[in-house]
N, CA, C, O and the ligand as a Tripos MOL2 file, in Angstrom:
@<TRIPOS>MOLECULE
protein
  253   251    64     0     0
PROTEIN
NO_CHARGES

@<TRIPOS>ATOM
      1 N          90.9670   86.3900  125.2750 N.3       1 MET1
      2 CA         90.7630   87.3520  124.2160 C.3       1 MET1
      3 C          91.1760   86.7000  122.8080 C.2       1 MET1
      4 O          92.2140   86.0460  122.7200 O.2       1 MET1
      5 N          90.4150   86.8810  121.8260 N.am      2 ASN2
      6 CA         90.7580   86.3180  120.6620 C.3       2 ASN2
      7 C          90.5380   87.3950  119.5080 C.2       2 ASN2
      8 O          89.4400   87.8800  119.2340 O.2       2 ASN2
      9 N          91.6680   87.6820  118.9100 N.am      3 TYR3
     10 CA         91.6890   88.7920  117.9250 C.3       3 TYR3
     11 C          91.9920   88.0920  116.4970 C.2       3 TYR3
     12 O          92.8020   87.1720  116.3900 O.2       3 TYR3
     13 N          91.2790   88.6070  115.4460 N.am      4 THR4
     14 CA         91.4670   88.0730  114.2020 C.3       4 THR4
     15 C          91.9130   89.3240  113.3520 C.2       4 THR4
     16 O          91.4030   90.4370  113.4750 O.2       4 THR4
     17 N          92.8290   89.0380  112.5580 N.am      5 VAL5
     18 CA         93.4020   90.0210  111.5940 C.3       5 VAL5
     19 C          93.0970   89.5470  110.2040 C.2       5 VAL5
     20 O          93.5490   88.4650  109.8300 O.2       5 VAL5
     21 N          92.3640   90.2830  109.4230 N.am      6 GLU6
     22 CA         91.9680   89.8930  108.0240 C.3       6 GLU6
     23 C          92.6070   90.8800  107.1020 C.2       6 GLU6
     24 O          92.8830   92.0330  107.4320 O.2       6 GLU6
     25 N          92.8330   90.3370  105.8820 N.am      7 THR7
     26 CA         93.0440   91.2210  104.8320 C.3       7 THR7
     27 C          92.1970   90.9920  103.7440 C.2       7 THR7
     28 O          92.5310   90.1750  102.8860 O.2       7 THR7
     29 N          91.0390   91.6670  103.6620 N.am      8 PRO8
     30 CA         90.0770   91.4050  102.5910 C.3       8 PRO8
     31 C          90.5220   91.5920  101.2070 C.2       8 PRO8
     32 O          91.2310   92.5570  100.9210 O.2       8 PRO8
     33 N          90.1580   90.7390  100.3330 N.am      9 ASP9
     34 CA         90.3880   90.9070   98.9880 C.3       9 ASP9
     35 C          89.7320   92.0380   98.2840 C.2       9 ASP9
     36 O          88.6820   92.4930   98.7370 O.2       9 ASP9
     37 N          90.2700   92.5210   97.2150 N.am     10 GLY10
     38 CA         89.6520   93.6940   96.5190 C.3      10 GLY10
     39 C          90.7560   94.8000   96.1890 C.2      10 GLY10
     40 O          91.9180   94.7920   96.5960 O.2      10 GLY10
     41 N          90.1710   95.7240   95.3910 N.am     11 PRO11
     42 CA         91.1380   96.8050   95.0060 C.3      11 PRO11
     43 C          91.7700   97.6000   96.1260 C.2      11 PRO11
     44 O          92.8980   98.0910   96.0830 O.2      11 PRO11
     45 N          90.8780   97.6740   97.1820 N.am     12 GLU12
     46 CA         91.4900   98.5050   98.4210 C.3      12 GLU12
     47 C          91.7500   97.3210   99.3660 C.2      12 GLU12
     48 O          90.8510   96.6780   99.9090 O.2      12 GLU12
     49 N          93.0300   97.1020   99.5050 N.am     13 ARG13
     50 CA         93.5170   96.0750  100.3430 C.3      13 ARG13
     51 C          93.7580   96.7090  101.7520 C.2      13 ARG13
     52 O          94.8910   97.0660  102.0730 O.2      13 ARG13
     53 N          92.7530   96.8390  102.5390 N.am     14 GLY14
     54 CA         93.0040   97.3350  103.8810 C.3      14 GLY14
     55 C          93.2700   96.2460  104.8390 C.2      14 GLY14
     56 O          93.7890   95.1870  104.4850 O.2      14 GLY14
     57 N          92.8780   96.5280  106.1840 N.am     15 LEU15
     58 CA         93.1590   95.5270  107.1420 C.3      15 LEU15
     59 C          91.9910   95.6820  108.0750 C.2      15 LEU15
     60 O          91.5460   96.7890  108.3760 O.2      15 LEU15
     61 N          91.4710   94.4720  108.5570 N.am     16 ARG16
     62 CA         90.3330   94.5400  109.4590 C.3      16 ARG16
     63 C          90.7380   93.6560  110.6950 C.2      16 ARG16
     64 O          91.1160   92.4880  110.6040 O.2      16 ARG16
     65 N          90.6170   94.3150  111.7710 N.am     17 VAL17
     66 CA         90.8400   93.6720  113.0540 C.3      17 VAL17
     67 C          89.6000   93.3280  113.8340 C.2      17 VAL17
     68 O          88.8460   94.2550  114.1310 O.2      17 VAL17
     69 N          89.3240   92.1880  114.1720 N.am     18 THR18
     70 CA         88.1130   91.7870  114.8000 C.3      18 THR18
     71 C          88.4050   91.2570  116.1860 C.2      18 THR18
     72 O          89.2860   90.4050  116.2970 O.2      18 THR18
     73 N          87.7250   91.6970  117.2920 N.am     19 CYS19
     74 CA         87.6710   90.9680  118.4880 C.3      19 CYS19
     75 C          86.5840   90.0170  118.5490 C.2      19 CYS19
     76 O          85.4180   90.3800  118.7050 O.2      19 CYS19
     77 N          86.9670   88.6970  118.4180 N.am     20 GLU20
     78 CA         85.9770   87.5730  118.3380 C.3      20 GLU20
     79 C          85.0320   87.5740  119.6090 C.2      20 GLU20
     80 O          83.8390   87.2800  119.5390 O.2      20 GLU20
     81 N          85.6210   87.9000  120.6690 N.am     21 SER21
     82 CA         84.9090   87.8260  121.9530 C.3      21 SER21
     83 C          83.7340   88.6920  122.0170 C.2      21 SER21
     84 O          82.7020   88.3400  122.5870 O.2      21 SER21
     85 N          83.8890   89.8910  121.4030 N.am     22 HIS22
     86 CA         82.7470   90.8790  121.5790 C.3      22 HIS22
     87 C          82.2420   91.3200  120.2520 C.2      22 HIS22
     88 O          81.3560   92.1710  120.1790 O.2      22 HIS22
     89 N          82.7820   90.7630  119.1840 N.am     23 GLY23
     90 CA         82.1620   91.0980  117.7760 C.3      23 GLY23
     91 C          82.5300   92.4250  117.3730 C.2      23 GLY23
     92 O          81.8540   92.9300  116.4760 O.2      23 GLY23
     93 N          83.4770   93.0860  117.8700 N.am     24 ARG24
     94 CA         83.8850   94.4800  117.4830 C.3      24 ARG24
     95 C          84.9810   94.3880  116.4180 C.2      24 ARG24
     96 O          85.8740   93.5460  116.5180 O.2      24 ARG24
     97 N          84.9130   95.2620  115.3860 N.am     25 SER25
     98 CA         85.8790   95.1670  114.4630 C.3      25 SER25
     99 C          86.1730   96.6730  113.8970 C.2      25 SER25
    100 O          85.3540   97.5880  113.9820 O.2      25 SER25
    101 N          87.3600   96.7770  113.3550 N.am     26 GLU26
    102 CA         87.7620   98.0160  112.8350 C.3      26 GLU26
    103 C          88.6430   97.8080  111.7590 C.2      26 GLU26
    104 O          89.5460   96.9700  111.7550 O.2      26 GLU26
    105 N          88.3080   98.7520  110.6470 N.am     27 GLU27
    106 CA         89.0780   98.5470  109.4330 C.3      27 GLU27
    107 C          90.0740   99.6580  109.3460 C.2      27 GLU27
    108 O          89.8410  100.7750  109.8100 O.2      27 GLU27
    109 N          91.2280   99.3230  108.7240 N.am     28 PHE28
    110 CA         92.1900  100.2560  108.4840 C.3      28 PHE28
    111 C          92.4240  100.3880  106.9360 C.2      28 PHE28
    112 O          92.3820   99.4020  106.2010 O.2      28 PHE28
    113 N          92.6630  101.6030  106.4990 N.am     29 ASP29
    114 CA         92.9100  101.8330  105.0800 C.3      29 ASP29
    115 C          94.2070  101.3520  104.7550 C.2      29 ASP29
    116 O          95.0630  101.2180  105.6290 O.2      29 ASP29
    117 N          94.4520  101.0320  103.3330 N.am     30 PRO30
    118 CA         95.6780  100.4760  102.9660 C.3      30 PRO30
    119 C          96.7900  101.4020  103.1730 C.2      30 PRO30
    120 O          97.9270  100.9390  103.2600 O.2      30 PRO30
    121 N          96.5750  102.7140  103.2650 N.am     31 GLY31
    122 CA         97.6220  103.6270  103.3910 C.3      31 GLY31
    123 C          98.3030  103.6390  104.8590 C.2      31 GLY31
    124 O          99.3880  104.1560  105.1250 O.2      31 GLY31
    125 N          97.5420  103.0390  105.6560 N.am     32 TYR32
    126 CA         98.1790  102.8750  107.0410 C.3      32 TYR32
    127 C          99.1630  101.7880  107.1670 C.2      32 TYR32
    128 O          98.9110  100.6450  106.7850 O.2      32 TYR32
    129 N         100.2900  102.1370  107.7040 N.am     33 ARG33
    130 CA        101.3520  101.1310  107.8960 C.3      33 ARG33
    131 C         101.0960  100.4230  109.3180 C.2      33 ARG33
    132 O         101.4560   99.2700  109.5550 O.2      33 ARG33
    133 N         100.4650  101.2110  110.1880 N.am     34 SER34
    134 CA        100.2680  100.5610  111.4450 C.3      34 SER34
    135 C          99.0820  101.1780  112.0270 C.2      34 SER34
    136 O          98.7800  102.3220  111.6900 O.2      34 SER34
    137 N          98.2730  100.4250  113.0010 N.am     35 GLY35
    138 CA         97.1130  100.9590  113.4960 C.3      35 GLY35
    139 C          96.9620  100.3940  114.8500 C.2      35 GLY35
    140 O          97.5140   99.3530  115.2050 O.2      35 GLY35
    141 N          96.1440  101.1610  115.6420 N.am     36 ALA36
    142 CA         95.8360  100.6570  116.9530 C.3      36 ALA36
    143 C          94.3950  100.2220  117.0670 C.2      36 ALA36
    144 O          93.5390  101.0780  116.8450 O.2      36 ALA36
    145 N          94.0600   99.1190  117.3530 N.am     37 PHE37
    146 CA         92.7770   98.6720  117.5880 C.3      37 PHE37
    147 C          92.4160   98.5300  119.0780 C.2      37 PHE37
    148 O          93.0640   97.8270  119.8530 O.2      37 PHE37
    149 N          91.3430   99.2450  119.4140 N.am     38 TYR38
    150 CA         90.9590   99.1490  120.8670 C.3      38 TYR38
    151 C          89.5470   98.7080  120.9780 C.2      38 TYR38
    152 O          88.6150   99.2490  120.3840 O.2      38 TYR38
    153 N          89.4450   97.6800  121.7850 N.am     39 CYS39
    154 CA         88.2020   97.0900  122.1720 C.3      39 CYS39
    155 C          87.8120   97.5450  123.5820 C.2      39 CYS39
    156 O          88.4820   97.1860  124.5500 O.2      39 CYS39
    157 N          86.7870   98.2920  123.7010 N.am     40 PRO40
    158 CA         86.4110   98.9590  125.0780 C.3      40 PRO40
    159 C          85.9410   97.8010  126.0130 C.2      40 PRO40
    160 O          86.1030   97.8550  127.2320 O.2      40 PRO40
    161 N          85.3800   96.8060  125.4070 N.am     41 ASP41
    162 CA         84.9130   95.6900  126.2970 C.3      41 ASP41
    163 C          86.0620   94.8710  126.9110 C.2      41 ASP41
    164 O          85.9430   94.3130  128.0020 O.2      41 ASP41
    165 N          87.1860   94.8210  126.1600 N.am     42 CYS42
    166 CA         88.3240   94.0410  126.6470 C.3      42 CYS42
    167 C          89.0920   94.9550  127.5340 C.2      42 CYS42
    168 O          89.5930   94.5830  128.5950 O.2      42 CYS42
    169 N          89.1670   96.1510  127.0680 N.am     43 GLY43
    170 CA         89.9610   97.2180  127.8130 C.3      43 GLY43
    171 C          91.4000   97.0910  127.3530 C.2      43 GLY43
    172 O          92.3330   97.5410  128.0180 O.2      43 GLY43
    173 N          91.5510   96.4710  126.2040 N.am     44 TYR44
    174 CA         92.8670   96.2480  125.6200 C.3      44 TYR44
    175 C          93.0900   97.0820  124.3170 C.2      44 TYR44
    176 O          92.1300   97.3190  123.5850 O.2      44 TYR44
    177 N          94.2540   97.4970  124.0420 N.am     45 GLU45
    178 CA         94.5140   98.0710  122.7430 C.3      45 GLU45
    179 C          95.7610   97.2560  122.1470 C.2      45 GLU45
    180 O          96.8240   97.0460  122.7320 O.2      45 GLU45
    181 N          95.4440   96.8900  121.0080 N.am     46 ILE46
    182 CA         96.5880   96.0680  120.2680 C.3      46 ILE46
    183 C          97.0320   96.8230  119.0230 C.2      46 ILE46
    184 O          96.2540   97.4650  118.3180 O.2      46 ILE46
    185 N          98.2430   96.7090  118.8190 N.am     47 GLU47
    186 CA         98.8970   97.4070  117.7180 C.3      47 GLU47
    187 C          99.1390   96.4850  116.4890 C.2      47 GLU47
    188 O          99.6930   95.3950  116.6260 O.2      47 GLU47
    189 N          98.7070   96.9500  115.2810 N.am     48 VAL48
    190 CA         98.8390   96.1520  114.1390 C.3      48 VAL48
    191 C          99.7980   96.8320  113.1530 C.2      48 VAL48
    192 O          99.7550   98.0360  112.9010 O.2      48 VAL48
    193 N         100.6670   95.9640  112.6170 N.am     49 THR49
    194 CA        101.6110   96.5780  111.6600 C.3      49 THR49
    195 C         101.2150   95.9450  110.2590 C.2      49 THR49
    196 O         100.9760   94.7420  110.1570 O.2      49 THR49
    197 N         101.1620   96.7690  109.2500 N.am     50 LEU50
    198 CA        100.7900   96.3480  107.9040 C.3      50 LEU50
    199 C         102.1180   96.1080  107.1320 C.2      50 LEU50
    200 O         103.1010   96.8360  107.2710 O.2      50 LEU50
    201 N         102.0700   95.0450  106.3200 N.am     51 ARG51
    202 CA        103.2090   94.8370  105.5140 C.3      51 ARG51
    203 C         103.0640   95.5640  104.3060 C.2      51 ARG51
    204 O         101.9410   95.7550  103.8390 O.2      51 ARG51
    205 N         104.1400   96.0100  103.7270 N.am     52 ASP52
    206 CA        104.1190   96.8250  102.5380 C.3      52 ASP52
    207 C         103.4980   96.0920  101.3550 C.2      52 ASP52
    208 O         104.1160   95.1450  100.8670 O.2      52 ASP52
    209 N         102.3160   96.4630  100.8610 N.am     53 THR53
    210 CA        101.7070   95.7760   99.8520 C.3      53 THR53
    211 C         102.3890   95.9730   98.4240 C.2      53 THR53
    212 O         102.2470   95.2180   97.4620 O.2      53 THR53
    213 N         103.1320   97.0930   98.4710 N.am     54 HIS54
    214 CA        103.8830   97.3590   97.1630 C.3      54 HIS54
    215 C         104.9020   96.2680   96.8990 C.2      54 HIS54
    216 O         105.1880   95.9010   95.7590 O.2      54 HIS54
    217 N         105.4220   95.7830   97.9700 N.am     55 GLU55
    218 CA        106.4390   94.8220   97.7060 C.3      55 GLU55
    219 C         105.8220   93.4930   97.0620 C.2      55 GLU55
    220 O         106.4490   92.7980   96.2620 O.2      55 GLU55
    221 N         104.5600   93.2270   97.4880 N.am     56 TRP56
    222 CA        103.9860   92.0480   96.8320 C.3      56 TRP56
    223 C         103.6330   92.2500   95.3720 C.2      56 TRP56
    224 O         103.6840   91.3220   94.5640 O.2      56 TRP56
    225 N         103.2770   93.4640   95.0590 N.am     57 ARG57
    226 CA        103.0200   93.7430   93.6540 C.3      57 ARG57
    227 C         104.3760   93.6320   92.8330 C.2      57 ARG57
    228 O         104.3810   93.0760   91.7350 O.2      57 ARG57
    229 N         105.4570   94.1430   93.3580 N.am     58 ASP58
    230 CA        106.6540   94.0050   92.5990 C.3      58 ASP58
    231 C         107.1870   92.5250   92.4750 C.2      58 ASP58
    232 O         107.8770   92.1640   91.5210 O.2      58 ASP58
    233 N         106.8510   91.7780   93.4100 N.am     59 LEU59
    234 CA        107.1880   90.3440   93.2670 C.3      59 LEU59
    235 C         106.3120   89.6060   92.2870 C.2      59 LEU59
    236 O         106.7820   88.6770   91.6310 O.2      59 LEU59
    237 N         105.0140   89.9960   92.1590 N.am     60 GLY60
    238 CA        104.1250   89.4210   91.2020 C.3      60 GLY60
    239 C         104.6160   89.8190   89.7860 C.2      60 GLY60
    240 O         104.6570   88.9990   88.8690 O.2      60 GLY60
    241 N         104.9940   91.1430   89.6470 N.am     61 GLU61
    242 CA        105.4080   91.4340   88.1960 C.3      61 GLU61
    243 C         106.6920   90.8140   87.7380 C.2      61 GLU61
    244 O         106.9140   90.7210   86.5310 O.2      61 GLU61
    245 N         107.5280   90.3980   88.6030 N.am     62 SER62
    246 CA        108.8530   89.7440   88.2480 C.3      62 SER62
    247 C         108.6790   88.3910   87.9430 C.2      62 SER62
    248 O         109.6190   87.7660   87.4540 O.2      62 SER62
    249 N         107.4690   87.7860   88.1920 N.am     63 CYS63
    250 CA        107.3770   86.4530   87.9530 C.3      63 CYS63
    251 C         107.1190   86.1430   86.3850 C.2      63 CYS63
    252 O         107.0110   84.9800   85.9950 O.2      63 CYS63
    253 ZN         86.8740   92.5380  123.1270 Zn       64 ZN64
@<TRIPOS>BOND
     1     1     2 1
     2     2     3 1
     3     3     4 2
     4     3     5 am
     5     5     6 1
     6     6     7 1
     7     7     8 2
     8     7     9 am
     9     9    10 1
    10    10    11 1
    11    11    12 2
    12    11    13 am
    13    13    14 1
    14    14    15 1
    15    15    16 2
    16    15    17 am
    17    17    18 1
    18    18    19 1
    19    19    20 2
    20    19    21 am
    21    21    22 1
    22    22    23 1
    23    23    24 2
    24    23    25 am
    25    25    26 1
    26    26    27 1
    27    27    28 2
    28    27    29 am
    29    29    30 1
    30    30    31 1
    31    31    32 2
    32    31    33 am
    33    33    34 1
    34    34    35 1
    35    35    36 2
    36    35    37 am
    37    37    38 1
    38    38    39 1
    39    39    40 2
    40    39    41 am
    41    41    42 1
    42    42    43 1
    43    43    44 2
    44    43    45 am
    45    45    46 1
    46    46    47 1
    47    47    48 2
    48    47    49 am
    49    49    50 1
    50    50    51 1
    51    51    52 2
    52    51    53 am
    53    53    54 1
    54    54    55 1
    55    55    56 2
    56    55    57 am
    57    57    58 1
    58    58    59 1
    59    59    60 2
    60    59    61 am
    61    61    62 1
    62    62    63 1
    63    63    64 2
    64    63    65 am
    65    65    66 1
    66    66    67 1
    67    67    68 2
    68    67    69 am
    69    69    70 1
    70    70    71 1
    71    71    72 2
    72    71    73 am
    73    73    74 1
    74    74    75 1
    75    75    76 2
    76    75    77 am
    77    77    78 1
    78    78    79 1
    79    79    80 2
    80    79    81 am
    81    81    82 1
    82    82    83 1
    83    83    84 2
    84    83    85 am
    85    85    86 1
    86    86    87 1
    87    87    88 2
    88    87    89 am
    89    89    90 1
    90    90    91 1
    91    91    92 2
    92    91    93 am
    93    93    94 1
    94    94    95 1
    95    95    96 2
    96    95    97 am
    97    97    98 1
    98    98    99 1
    99    99   100 2
   100    99   101 am
   101   101   102 1
   102   102   103 1
   103   103   104 2
   104   103   105 am
   105   105   106 1
   106   106   107 1
   107   107   108 2
   108   107   109 am
   109   109   110 1
   110   110   111 1
   111   111   112 2
   112   111   113 am
   113   113   114 1
   114   114   115 1
   115   115   116 2
   116   115   117 am
   117   117   118 1
   118   118   119 1
   119   119   120 2
   120   119   121 am
   121   121   122 1
   122   122   123 1
   123   123   124 2
   124   123   125 am
   125   125   126 1
   126   126   127 1
   127   127   128 2
   128   127   129 am
   129   129   130 1
   130   130   131 1
   131   131   132 2
   132   131   133 am
   133   133   134 1
   134   134   135 1
   135   135   136 2
   136   135   137 am
   137   137   138 1
   138   138   139 1
   139   139   140 2
   140   139   141 am
   141   141   142 1
   142   142   143 1
   143   143   144 2
   144   143   145 am
   145   145   146 1
   146   146   147 1
   147   147   148 2
   148   147   149 am
   149   149   150 1
   150   150   151 1
   151   151   152 2
   152   151   153 am
   153   153   154 1
   154   154   155 1
   155   155   156 2
   156   155   157 am
   157   157   158 1
   158   158   159 1
   159   159   160 2
   160   159   161 am
   161   161   162 1
   162   162   163 1
   163   163   164 2
   164   163   165 am
   165   165   166 1
   166   166   167 1
   167   167   168 2
   168   167   169 am
   169   169   170 1
   170   170   171 1
   171   171   172 2
   172   171   173 am
   173   173   174 1
   174   174   175 1
   175   175   176 2
   176   175   177 am
   177   177   178 1
   178   178   179 1
   179   179   180 2
   180   179   181 am
   181   181   182 1
   182   182   183 1
   183   183   184 2
   184   183   185 am
   185   185   186 1
   186   186   187 1
   187   187   188 2
   188   187   189 am
   189   189   190 1
   190   190   191 1
   191   191   192 2
   192   191   193 am
   193   193   194 1
   194   194   195 1
   195   195   196 2
   196   195   197 am
   197   197   198 1
   198   198   199 1
   199   199   200 2
   200   199   201 am
   201   201   202 1
   202   202   203 1
   203   203   204 2
   204   203   205 am
   205   205   206 1
   206   206   207 1
   207   207   208 2
   208   207   209 am
   209   209   210 1
   210   210   211 1
   211   211   212 2
   212   211   213 am
   213   213   214 1
   214   214   215 1
   215   215   216 2
   216   215   217 am
   217   217   218 1
   218   218   219 1
   219   219   220 2
   220   219   221 am
   221   221   222 1
   222   222   223 1
   223   223   224 2
   224   223   225 am
   225   225   226 1
   226   226   227 1
   227   227   228 2
   228   227   229 am
   229   229   230 1
   230   230   231 1
   231   231   232 2
   232   231   233 am
   233   233   234 1
   234   234   235 1
   235   235   236 2
   236   235   237 am
   237   237   238 1
   238   238   239 1
   239   239   240 2
   240   239   241 am
   241   241   242 1
   242   242   243 1
   243   243   244 2
   244   243   245 am
   245   245   246 1
   246   246   247 1
   247   247   248 2
   248   247   249 am
   249   249   250 1
   250   250   251 1
   251   251   252 2
@<TRIPOS>SUBSTRUCTURE
     1 MET1         2 RESIDUE 1 A MET
     2 ASN2         6 RESIDUE 1 A ASN
     3 TYR3        10 RESIDUE 1 A TYR
     4 THR4        14 RESIDUE 1 A THR
     5 VAL5        18 RESIDUE 1 A VAL
     6 GLU6        22 RESIDUE 1 A GLU
     7 THR7        26 RESIDUE 1 A THR
     8 PRO8        30 RESIDUE 1 A PRO
     9 ASP9        34 RESIDUE 1 A ASP
    10 GLY10       38 RESIDUE 1 A GLY
    11 PRO11       42 RESIDUE 1 A PRO
    12 GLU12       46 RESIDUE 1 A GLU
    13 ARG13       50 RESIDUE 1 A ARG
    14 GLY14       54 RESIDUE 1 A GLY
    15 LEU15       58 RESIDUE 1 A LEU
    16 ARG16       62 RESIDUE 1 A ARG
    17 VAL17       66 RESIDUE 1 A VAL
    18 THR18       70 RESIDUE 1 A THR
    19 CYS19       74 RESIDUE 1 A CYS
    20 GLU20       78 RESIDUE 1 A GLU
    21 SER21       82 RESIDUE 1 A SER
    22 HIS22       86 RESIDUE 1 A HIS
    23 GLY23       90 RESIDUE 1 A GLY
    24 ARG24       94 RESIDUE 1 A ARG
    25 SER25       98 RESIDUE 1 A SER
    26 GLU26      102 RESIDUE 1 A GLU
    27 GLU27      106 RESIDUE 1 A GLU
    28 PHE28      110 RESIDUE 1 A PHE
    29 ASP29      114 RESIDUE 1 A ASP
    30 PRO30      118 RESIDUE 1 A PRO
    31 GLY31      122 RESIDUE 1 A GLY
    32 TYR32      126 RESIDUE 1 A TYR
    33 ARG33      130 RESIDUE 1 A ARG
    34 SER34      134 RESIDUE 1 A SER
    35 GLY35      138 RESIDUE 1 A GLY
    36 ALA36      142 RESIDUE 1 A ALA
    37 PHE37      146 RESIDUE 1 A PHE
    38 TYR38      150 RESIDUE 1 A TYR
    39 CYS39      154 RESIDUE 1 A CYS
    40 PRO40      158 RESIDUE 1 A PRO
    41 ASP41      162 RESIDUE 1 A ASP
    42 CYS42      166 RESIDUE 1 A CYS
    43 GLY43      170 RESIDUE 1 A GLY
    44 TYR44      174 RESIDUE 1 A TYR
    45 GLU45      178 RESIDUE 1 A GLU
    46 ILE46      182 RESIDUE 1 A ILE
    47 GLU47      186 RESIDUE 1 A GLU
    48 VAL48      190 RESIDUE 1 A VAL
    49 THR49      194 RESIDUE 1 A THR
    50 LEU50      198 RESIDUE 1 A LEU
    51 ARG51      202 RESIDUE 1 A ARG
    52 ASP52      206 RESIDUE 1 A ASP
    53 THR53      210 RESIDUE 1 A THR
    54 HIS54      214 RESIDUE 1 A HIS
    55 GLU55      218 RESIDUE 1 A GLU
    56 TRP56      222 RESIDUE 1 A TRP
    57 ARG57      226 RESIDUE 1 A ARG
    58 ASP58      230 RESIDUE 1 A ASP
    59 LEU59      234 RESIDUE 1 A LEU
    60 GLY60      238 RESIDUE 1 A GLY
    61 GLU61      242 RESIDUE 1 A GLU
    62 SER62      246 RESIDUE 1 A SER
    63 CYS63      250 RESIDUE 1 A CYS
    64 ZN64       253 GROUP 0 **** ****
């Protein structure tokens, strides 16, 4: 099983989890701190935790 977690660029920084083996993907909104991705073909559910994007912005402003 090979899972990929992406954070697409853009104004809405969500999270995309993809099961490479079966080509299934699910996107989570930026508001979610954690999400569960379930691939029915794998029969597995993985839990994804988002890092707080607000901390990133604060760091950028302080530079
Ligand atoms: Zn799968």
